[in-house]
N, C-alpha and C positions, 0 to 999 in steps of 0.2 A: 560619589554618587554618580557625578556625570559619564565613567567608566562606565557603569555597573548598565547605566540606562545603555548606554551602546552595544554592550553585551546584551544586553534585554532586547532590543531591537533588530540585532543578528538572527538572536535566535526565535523572532518569529518569521522572520525573510527565509529560513532553512525551513521551516514547518511550514510555511506556503509551499516552498519548493517540494515538499517530501522528503529532507532530509534528514537521521534523524541523527542523535549526537546525544552527546554524556555534559551537561548543565551542571559545573563546580560550585558549589558556593562556602566559604567561609562563614560559615556559623559562630561560631564562638574563638576568641581571641585571649590569649593569659601570657604577660607582662613582654616581652620584646618580640615580636615577630614581625616578619615582610609586609604580611597578607590582614588586612584590619578584619572586621567580621564586615560581613555583608559583600568583600570580594566576588567577582562570579570571571569565569572561566569554561569557555566551550570550548568542548575537546571533541573530533571526529574519528572515523573508524579509521582513518590510514594516522592517526598520532595529532595531526596539527593539531593548532589551539587559535582561541581567538581572548582576547583578557588575558588575565592572570588571577592565580592566588597567592600568586608573592616571589617564584623565580625560585631559580638554584633547584636544589636537591627534591625541597617539598614540592616544587610544579611538575618535573621528573615523576615521582609517586605519583602524583596527581593522576598526573595524565593515562600513569598505566591504569590504576585503577580505572580511571574515564570506558579506555579502550575494554576493559573487561566488562562491563556494567552493561558496554555495547552490544558485545556479545552477546551476553547472560541476558540483556530482556531483564535489569533491573536495579534496584536503586538500595545503596548504602550510607553510613558514614560511618568517619575515621577519625582517628583520630592522631597526632603527631606531636612531640617533643623535639626543641630545635635545640638541642645541646647534648653535644659530641660527648659528654664526660657521662653522661648517663645509658643506662644499659637498654640498650635498644632504638634508641633516640638514634635522628638525622643526625648526621655529620656539619653541625651546624653552631656558629659563636653566637646566634643569638637567644639564647634560653626561657626563650619563650615554648605557650602553649597553641595549637591550632584543632580547630576540630573543624572538619569538612564534611557538605551534605552533597555526593555526587547521586546526580540524578538524572536515570535513565527517561531520554526525549523520544519516544518513537512518533514519525511521523503519522497520519493519516493516509488513510489508501488514496488513492485518487483513480476512480473507474472510469475506465472509456467505456463508454452503451451504446453497441453499436445495434441500432435500434431501436425507434422513440415509438414503438407502438404500444398496444396493453404492458406487456409485461416492462420496457424498459422503464413506461412510467412509474411501476407502481415500485421496483426498482431505484428508478431517484427518488421518490417518496419518503422510503427506507433510508436509501443514507443522506436525506435532510434527517431525521429523527439519528440515527448514529453519528451526523457530523459528522461523515465523508464528504470525500471533492469526489464531483464528476462530471464529465461531460461529455456530448452526447454526438454520435456521430448518421445522418440520416443522408440518402440522395433523396428525399422528400421532402421539402423545403418547410410543409405544416408539422412534420415529425417532427423537427429539430429549428423551435423556435423559441424563441424567451419568451409567449404565453404560455407553451403548454410546461417549459423548464425553467421559471423565474429563478430557478437557485445554482441554475447548471455552469463552473464555471469557462466551459468553451461551448461555443454550439460550430455544428461543422455540416453544412452540408456538401454531401457530394460524395461520389462513388468512390470504396476500397481503394481501388487502382491510381487513385488521383490522387487520394488522401494520405496513405501512409508510407508513398518514398518521398514525401515534400516536407511531412510530419519532425520534430524531434519527440521521440514515445517516451522517451529517458522521466518526464514530467509523469506518466501513467502508471500505477503499481499493479492493477487489474484491466484485465481484457474481457470482457462478455461480449458474445454475439447471439445476439437476440432478432435477428431482420425476417423481416417478409419472405423474403429469396430466399432460396436455396441457390440459386446461380451466385446472389453478391454474397454470401454465408459465404460461400465456398474460397469466391473468391479473397473477402476478408479475412479468413482465418487460414488463407497463404498467404498472405501478407502480414497476418502476425504472427506465425511461427518461424518467418524468414525475414522480420526484420525486430521483431518484440520479443525482450528477454524477461519477461516478467510474466504474471500469473497467464493464463489464458481458457477463458471457461465455455463451453458450445450449448445452447440449450439443442435436443435432437434425439429422434432416439436412434435405437441401434443399430436400424436402415438406415438415417437418412447419414449417423457415423462410418458406415460401412462403406457407402458410398462416396463420401467427403474426402475419405482420408484415401481412396480409390486414385479420384481424381489429385489430388497431393501426391501421390507418389507418381504420379506418370510426370507429374512437373519436378521432380526429380526430391522431396520434400524427406526427408533420412526417418529413418524409424524413430531415434531418438528425440527427434523434434516432437513427432507424432505424438510420443509415449509421455510430454509434459501437458498435454492438451488434457484436462477436464470437461469429458465428455459422453456421457450427458453429463448436465451442468445442474449441480444442486444436490441439497443434503437431502435422504430419505424421511419423508415428511406424509408424503402420500398429496400432494399438492395437486389441486387439480386449477383451479381460477387464476386471473393473471395474479393478484395480492398472495395468494398462498404459492403459487410457483417464484414471485420476485422474492420472500420469506426463505423460502429457500435456496435462490442463488447466495442472497447475502450471508444464509447462516455458510454457506461454503468461502463468502470472501471471508468471511471474521476467522471461519476457523483457519484458514490459511493466513491471515494480519496473526492474527495471533498462535501458532502454531499449531494449537491446538490439539490435542487423538481423540475423534468423536467415532464412532463405530457406526459404519450406514455399510445398507445391501445396495438396496435401487436408488438411485436418486431421482428425485422429484423429476426429473425432467427425463427420467428414460418409461413412466408410465404414463404420461401425460403430456404429448410432443406438440407446442406450439410452432405454427406455422402463422400468418396476419398476410390476408392479403389486402391489394393497395388503398381496398377501402377503413383498415384499419379493424376489418373484425378481424375475431378471433376463431382457429377452424384448431378446434381440440380433435387427436387425434389417439386413437387408441391403438398401443403398439402390444403385439403379442414377446412374451420373454420368450429368449433362444438360448 
């Protein structure tokens, strides 16, 4: 029981850190077996483990299953006989049998919301409902406050060129740029594509995208880096209000997180580009399709 508690404690730490893993549990045991019912083991993508389900050849087989489940993002159960003299059994003298549940434990997204204005606030509210982790970056203290975002994991007040070089970005899975300033968003986008390997989304019109990408090219950003930016950001649902646009944005995050295949034509943020003034007032800008 104490070993299982340590494994579960480690599992909680990994999930909080945004690390996916396979949790392997002996759910039944018959006869002489090294791992009793309830024994647990964590398997990471690199094959490293924490805990045990019995050791020896059984454990190696289970580790292989764990890595497979991580790759395919699915769970399964498997039965093993530990008797070398039985066809299909493991090369073991134990003589018993075990059934093991291998669970895919996917870490929830940790979204970095760059811009704590109207849309950023609605994205955060949806993250709360989705049980996604989120943090907020804004150069305006009142837009990155605990009063405004009570459930945010981290709140950062500062400009992108100050934040990104000093922060370990590996804790974040998704980064969405929802700022009020074209200049700040351009700098944040440059910092993101040169320092962050995860998902990057930008709320913009086609015109804004064209101008921002041109600025990044002037600074030496290569085309493959630009190609991985989702811009305009959002699933095509015809969104106009901040809450609707947040639904569109979170839809893109869910789609990326789940590796879903959703047919879309025009992202919502292309139909309605949102710029926010220093006062926080939203300015919908209708863009012509090109």
